[in-house]
Structure formats: structure tokens, C-alpha cells
C-alpha positions in Angstrom: 8.2 -2.6 20.7 5.0 -3.6 19.0 2.7 -0.6 19.2 0.1 -1.5 16.4 -3.2 -2.9 16.9 -4.6 -5.9 15.0 -6.8 -5.4 12.1 -10.6 -6.2 13.0 -12.5 -8.8 10.9 -15.8 -7.8 9.7 -17.3 -11.2 10.6 -16.5 -14.6 12.4 -17.0 -16.5 9.0 -14.4 -14.5 7.2 -12.1 -14.7 10.2 -12.2 -18.4 10.0 -11.5 -18.5 6.1 -8.7 -16.0 6.4 -7.1 -18.0 9.1 -7.5 -21.2 7.1 -6.0 -19.7 4.1 -3.1 -18.4 6.2 -2.3 -21.6 7.8 -2.5 -23.4 4.4 -0.3 -20.7 2.8 2.2 -21.2 5.7 2.8 -24.9 4.7 3.9 -23.9 1.1 7.3 -22.7 1.9 8.3 -25.8 3.8 7.3 -28.0 0.7 9.1 -25.7 -1.8 11.9 -28.2 -2.3 10.9 -31.4 -0.3 8.2 -32.3 -2.8 10.7 -32.8 -5.6 13.2 -35.0 -3.4 11.6 -38.3 -4.7 12.2 -37.5 -8.4 15.6 -35.7 -8.6 17.3 -38.9 -9.5 14.8 -39.6 -12.2 15.1 -36.0 -13.5 18.8 -36.3 -13.5 18.6 -39.5 -15.7 15.9 -38.2 -18.1 17.5 -34.7 -18.8 21.0 -36.0 -18.7 22.4 -33.7 -16.2 25.0 -33.9 -13.4 24.4 -34.6 -9.8 25.1 -31.0 -9.0 22.9 -29.7 -11.6 20.0 -31.9 -10.5 20.6 -30.7 -6.8 20.2 -27.2 -8.0 16.5 -28.2 -8.8 16.0 -28.3 -5.0 18.0 -25.3 -4.1 17.7 -22.8 -6.8 14.6 -21.3 -5.5 16.3 -20.7 -2.1 18.9 -18.5 -3.7 16.3 -16.3 -5.5 14.2 -16.2 -2.4 17.1 -14.9 -0.2 18.0 -12.3 -2.9 14.5 -11.0 -3.5 13.2 -11.2 0.0 14.2 -7.5 0.9 12.5 -6.2 -2.3 9.3 -8.3 -1.4 9.4 -6.7 2.1 9.7 -3.2 0.6 6.6 -4.0 -1.5 4.6 -5.0 1.5 5.6 -1.8 3.4 4.9 0.4 0.3 1.6 -1.1 -1.0 0.2 -3.1 1.9 -0.1 -6.8 2.4 -2.9 -8.2 0.3 -1.7 -7.4 -3.2 2.0 -8.6 -2.9 0.9 -11.6 -1.0 -1.9 -12.6 -3.6 0.5 -12.0 -6.4 3.3 -14.1 -4.6 0.8 -17.0 -4.2 -0.3 -17.0 -7.9 3.3 -16.7 -9.0 4.1 -19.6 -6.6 1.6 -21.7 -8.3 2.2 -20.8 -11.9 6.1 -20.9 -11.7 6.1 -24.1 -9.6 3.5 -25.8 -11.7 5.6 -25.0 -14.8 7.6 -28.1 -14.1 4.6 -30.1 -15.3 5.4 -29.0 -18.9 9.2 -28.5 -18.7 11.1 -30.8 -21.2 14.6 -29.2 -20.8 16.7 -28.6 -17.9 17.2 -24.7 -18.9 13.4 -24.2 -18.7 13.1 -26.2 -15.4 15.9 -24.3 -13.6 14.6 -21.0 -14.8 11.1 -21.7 -13.6 12.7 -22.6 -10.1 14.4 -19.2 -9.9 11.1 -17.5 -10.6 9.3 -19.7 -8.2 11.7 -18.5 -5.5 10.3 -14.9 -5.9 6.8 -16.2 -5.3 7.9 -18.1 -2.3 9.6 -15.1 -0.9 6.2 -13.3 -0.9 4.5 -16.2 0.7 7.2 -16.5 3.4 7.1 -12.8 4.3 3.4 -12.3 3.8 2.2 -15.1 6.1 4.2 -13.8 9.0 3.3 -10.1 8.4 -0.4 -11.1 8.1 -0.3 -13.0 11.5 1.3 -9.9 13.1 -1.3 -7.6 11.6 -4.5 -9.6 12.2 -3.9 -11.0 15.8 -2.6 -9.6 18.9 -1.6 -10.7 22.6 -2.4 -14.3 23.7 -4.4 -14.9 20.5 -1.3 -14.1 18.4 0.8 -16.5 20.3 -1.9 -19.2 19.9 -2.1 -18.7 16.3 1.6 -18.7 15.9 1.7 -22.0 17.5 -1.0 -23.4 15.2 1.2 -22.0 12.3 4.1 -23.9 13.5 1.9 -27.1 13.7 0.6 -26.5 10.3 4.2 -26.0 8.8 5.2 -29.3 10.6 2.2 -31.1 9.2 3.0 -29.7 5.7 6.4 -31.3 6.0 4.8 -34.6 6.2 1.7 -34.6 4.1 3.1 -32.6 0.9 6.0 -35.0 0.4 3.7 -38.1 0.8 1.4 -36.7 -1.9 4.4 -36.0 -4.0 5.5 -39.6 -3.7 2.1 -40.8 -5.0 2.2 -38.4 -8.0 5.7 -39.4 -8.8 4.8 -43.0 -9.5 3.9 -42.3 -13.2 6.1 -39.4 -14.1 8.6 -37.0 -12.5 6.5 -34.2 -13.7 3.8 -35.4 -11.4 5.0 -33.7 -8.1 5.1 -30.2 -9.7 1.2 -30.3 -9.8 1.3 -29.7 -6.1 2.6 -26.2 -6.4 -0.6 -25.3 -8.4 -2.5 -25.2 -4.9 -0.9 -21.7 -4.6 -3.2 -20.3 -7.1 -6.5 -21.1 -5.3 -5.0 -20.1 -2.0 -3.9 -16.7 -3.6 -7.5 -16.1 -4.9 -8.7 -17.1 -1.3 -6.4 -14.4 0.3 -7.7 -11.8 -2.3 -11.2 -12.2 -1.1 -10.9 -13.1 2.6 -7.9 -11.0 3.8 -9.0 -7.7 5.5 -7.7 -4.5 4.0 -4.5 -3.8 5.8 -3.2 -0.2 5.1 0.2 0.2 3.8 2.7 1.8 6.3 4.6 3.6 3.5 7.9 2.6 5.0 9.9 4.2 7.8 9.4 8.0 8.2 12.3 9.7 6.4 13.1 6.5 4.5 16.5 4.9 5.3 15.9 1.5 3.8 17.4 -1.5 5.3 20.4 0.2 6.8 18.0 2.6 8.4 16.2 -0.5 10.0 19.4 -1.6 11.4 20.3 1.8 12.8 17.0 2.2 14.4 16.7 -1.5 15.6 20.2 -3.1 15.9 18.8 -5.9 18.0 17.4 -7.3 14.8 20.9 -8.3 13.6 21.2 -10.7 16.6 17.8 -12.3 15.7 18.7 -12.7 12.2 21.9 -14.5 13.2 19.7 -16.7 15.4 17.5 -17.3 12.3 20.5 -18.2 10.2 21.8 -20.7 12.9 18.6 -22.4 13.3 18.3 -23.1 9.7 21.9 -24.1 9.4 21.5 -26.6 12.2 18.4 -28.0 10.8 19.9 -28.6 7.3 23.0 -30.2 9.0 20.7 -32.8 10.4 18.5 -33.1 7.2 21.6 -33.5 5.0 23.6 -36.0 7.2 21.1 -37.9 9.3 20.2 -40.1 6.4 23.9 -40.8 5.8 24.2 -41.6 9.6 21.4 -44.2 9.0 23.2 -45.7 6.1 26.4 -46.1 8.3 24.5 -48.3 10.9 23.1 -50.5 8.1 19.5 -48.8 7.8 19.1 -48.3 4.2 15.3 -48.7 3.5 14.1 -45.4 2.1 10.8 -45.8 3.6 12.1 -46.2 7.1 14.5 -43.1 6.7 11.5 -41.1 5.2 9.3 -42.1 8.1 11.9 -41.0 10.7 12.5 -37.8 8.9 8.9 -37.1 8.8 9.0 -37.7 12.6 11.0 -34.5 12.8 8.1 -32.5 11.3 5.6 -34.4 13.4 7.4 -33.5 16.6 7.5 -29.9 15.5 3.8 -30.0 15.0 3.3 -31.4 18.4 5.4 -28.7 20.3 3.7 -26.1 18.2 0.4 -26.9 19.7 1.8 -26.1 23.1 3.6 -22.9 22.0 0.8 -20.5 23.2 1.0 -21.9 26.8 4.8 -21.9 26.8 4.9 -18.3 25.4 2.4 -17.3 28.2 4.8 -18.6 30.8 8.2 -17.4 29.4 9.9 -14.9 27.1 11.1 -15.4 23.7 14.9 -15.8 24.8 13.9 -18.4 27.4 12.0 -20.3 24.6 15.1 -20.1 22.3 17.2 -21.4 25.1 15.0 -24.6 25.4 15.0 -25.1 21.7 19.0 -24.8 21.7 19.1 -27.4 24.5 16.8 -29.8 22.5 18.9 -29.2 19.5 22.3 -29.8 21.2 20.8 -33.2 22.8 19.7 -34.2 19.3 23.2 -33.9 17.8 24.9 -35.5 20.9 22.5 -38.5 20.5 23.0 -38.6 16.7 26.7 -38.5 17.2 26.8 -41.4 19.7 24.0 -43.5 18.5 24.7 -47.0 17.1 21.1 -48.0 16.4 18.1 -46.8 14.6 15.9 -46.0 17.6 18.2 -43.3 19.2 18.8 -41.8 15.8 15.0 -41.6 15.5 15.0 -39.9 19.0 17.5 -37.4 17.7 15.2 -36.3 15.0 12.3 -36.1 17.4 14.3 -33.9 19.7 15.4 -31.6 17.0 11.7 -31.3 15.7 10.4 -30.5 19.1 12.9 -27.6 19.4 12.0 -26.3 16.0 8.3 -26.2 16.8 9.2 -23.8 19.6 11.8 -21.8 17.8 10.0 -21.1 14.5 7.1 -19.1 16.1 9.3 -17.5 18.7 11.8 -16.1 16.3 9.1 -14.9 13.8 7.1 -13.2 16.6 10.2 -11.7 18.3 11.4 -10.2 15.1 7.9 -8.9 14.1 7.3 -7.4 17.5 10.8 -5.7 17.6 10.8 -4.2 14.2 9.2 -0.7 13.6 5.6 -1.3 12.4 6.3 0.9 9.4 9.2 -1.4 8.3 7.7 -4.8 9.4 7.6 -6.1 5.8 11.2 -5.6 5.3 12.1 -7.0 8.7 10.3 -10.2 8.2 11.8 -10.5 4.6 15.2 -10.3 5.8 14.5 -13.1 8.2 13.7 -15.1 5.1 17.0 -14.1 3.6 18.8 -15.3 6.8 16.8 -18.5 6.9 17.7 -19.7 3.3 21.3 -18.4 3.7 21.7 -20.8 6.7 20.1 -23.6 4.6 22.5 -23.0 1.7 25.5 -22.8 4.1 24.9 -26.0 6.0 26.3 -28.5 3.5 28.8 -26.0 2.2 30.5 -25.5 5.7 29.9 -28.9 7.3 30.3 -31.1 4.3 34.1 -30.5 4.1 34.5 -31.3 7.8 32.4 -34.5 7.5 34.4 -35.5 4.4 37.7 -35.0 6.2 36.6 -36.6 9.4 33.3 -38.1 10.0 29.5 -37.5 10.4 30.0 -37.9 14.1 32.5 -35.1 14.2 30.2 -33.0 12.2 27.4 -33.6 14.7 29.7 -32.9 17.6 30.6 -29.6 16.0 26.9 -28.7 15.5 26.3 -29.6 19.2 29.1 -27.3 20.2 27.7 -24.4 18.1 24.3 -25.0 20.0 26.2 -24.8 23.3 28.0 -21.7 22.2 24.8 -19.9 21.1 23.1 -21.0 24.3 26.0 -19.4 26.3 25.4 -16.2 24.5 21.6 -16.2 25.3 22.3 -17.1 29.0 24.4 -14.0 29.3 22.0 -11.8 27.4 21.1 -8.7 29.3 17.4 -8.6 30.3 17.0 -5.1 28.7 18.3 -6.5 25.3 15.5 -9.2 25.4 12.6 -7.1 26.6 9.3 -8.3 25.4 6.7 -6.3 23.4 4.1 -4.4 25.5 0.7 -5.8 25.1 -1.1 -4.3 22.1 -4.2 -2.3 22.6 -7.7 -3.7 21.8 -8.7 -3.5 18.1 -10.5 -0.4 17.4 -13.3 0.1 14.8 -11.9 0.2 11.3 -10.4 3.6 10.3 -10.2 5.0 6.9 -6.5 4.9 5.7 -4.6 8.2 6.1 -4.6 10.3 3.0 -1.7 9.2 0.7 -1.6 5.6 2.0 -2.5 2.6 -0.1 -4.4 -0.4 1.0 -3.7 -3.8 -0.5 
């Protein structure tokens, strides 16, 4: 149950600046790998590496993000939010922008692993900040805006990367430099949120699971949602190729439609959340995802395949804020940083697993079979949620109204 109050802002102007910086930072994780997609083939040729090695340029950060997220969460709980988040954004910009000057594969891949550490801080920090700074219906409304911002980032950043890639494969790496000014903005606009110091008596991650075992189910849902998303992202372009649609611009536009659909449904998230609980929202998302895979498996034309992308995107626009807020409100306030960081680990583990698990199935059968299997997974998880006991899905009680700022307790650290 969420028992904390939001941190009051000292003024409306600072509130707007903080919210703007928070929404912009939220778009950075979604573009972590996508902005490099247009230049992977060029990098492979220029540096003389294999296709697998080139693919690691897109995915290496996901591995380091998954591994380091629990440590980032511990740092947030131990020292507060502002310092780890600011440092993470600056590291995101520096390590990501290092690709502008990389002239060897070893240097480039090393920078991508370091970049993942910064991305972990951004992923965790943006969600924890939303939980700490807003409450009640306003929190739900801002969560919807965040989902919309993430969706728009999935469209805008890759388009900018395409423009920068015209002259050199180094160009798209310049986009990551935006993390530096955003980090500086966070340093000066983010209110001081006292550190919780971790759970009373310690216990670490295992202590978190012992006190709140329901989080394991929520992390499983996070993993499944990312798994399903990347099944679609990896194999939908190949499905287009099968029906004779090979124009990269057409495929890119339809893929961008997935993000735009997520932005659209995110705008309505606040209203939807006011009308139903988190479990009901996730049921709706699973229905939309299942329909997307059924349409994708049976379609023989580009239009229904485009509809599949839109259906999945609409579901994601609901599920992303619902899962984030449900996890944040369920976790003990003293361990919220770690709880949200483990959500990042689950998300990126799902991304990594998607091609590894479904790829062999598709190779042995067809993409249609792979999509049918994904639809069956949606149905199975939906069935579990339909039989979930009401007590296991109870919602957080409304938080109390913000009180005037208190001096942090002796021994705690603000960041």
C-alpha cells in the first residue's frame, strides 16, 4: 500500500520545469537502441564485424541495464533520487555520445555497456520521481502523459537519427548527448526528496520479496509484456516482407504507428484509471495484444498488418503506466527504488528473451506459428488475471494531501 505523500513543489514555475524534464527523460530509454537501427549495417561494414557482433551494438546496453538496475535502485533508496538520477543522465549522455568518436568495435561496445548503467538510472529514476512528486488522480494523469511522451519519443528520436545518419554512422550517437542538459535541468529543478535509507532492518532484494511477494507476479507481467513487444518488433517487418512489402519507409511508418497508438491511449490513461483498477487495465491490454497477434498471423495484406501494430501499441499505452504505478504503489516506500529497478531488469530480460525463445520456433515453422504462440501466451496470462483473487489485486489507498516540507530526519540524506 502506498502510504507516502508527494513532495510539494516550491512554485508553479519549478513544477512545470521539473515535469517537462521528467517527461523528456522518460523518452530516453525507449530510444536507447532504436536510434542506431538505421546505421547498424553501415557500422558492420565499416568496422568489419559479423552480423551478431553488430547486433550487440543494439542490445549490449540492455544486458548491463538488467544487471546494474538493482544496484541503481539501492543507490536511490540509500542516497535519495536527485543525485543518482542526475549522474545517470549525465553518464547516459557521455557514454552514449562516445560513439561520435569511436573508431573501433572494442571502444564502441565498451561504451554501450557503460551507457546501459546510465540508462538504468534513467529508467528507475523517472518512475520513482513520478511516485514521489505526484499523488492520486494527478499521479495517474501524469503517468498517462509519461506513456504518451515515451510513445512520441519512439517516433521522433529515430526520425532525427535517420537525418543524422545521412552523412556518417557516427551521427545518430549525437542524440544521446541530450542526456547531459536534461541531467543538469534535473539537478536544479528536482525538489529535494529525502532518502528512505532502505527497508528497516535491511534484507535487500530477498527482504523485498519476503515482505511483498506480490511483486514477483508483477515482475512476471513486466517480463511478459516486453517479451511480447519484441516478438512483434522483431518479426513484424519479416511478416511484411513475406507479403511483398519491402519498402523500408513503409515498414518504418507502420512500426512508428505502434508508438503513436501508445501515445494516443496514454492520453486517456488517467480517465481509464479512474474507472477501473490496475488488473482490469492489464486485462484490456492483454486482449488488445492477443488480437494484434491473431491479426498478424492471419493477415495477407499490409493494412491488417498495420492494424496489428496499432492494436499492440494501444495496449502498451495502457500497460506501461499501469504496471509502473502498480509496482510503485505496492512496494514498501523505503525500498521503492529497488522495486522499480527490478522492474527494469524484468523488462530488459523480456526483450533479450524474445528473439532467443521465439526465433527457433519461427525458424522451424513460420512467423504465423510464432504469432499464434504469442497470442496463446496472451490468452494464458489473461486467464490467470481473470481468476486473480480481489484481495491480491487491491489498490493503494489514496495518499494524504501534501504537507509543508519537513526537515529530513537525522541521519537521512537528501539528494
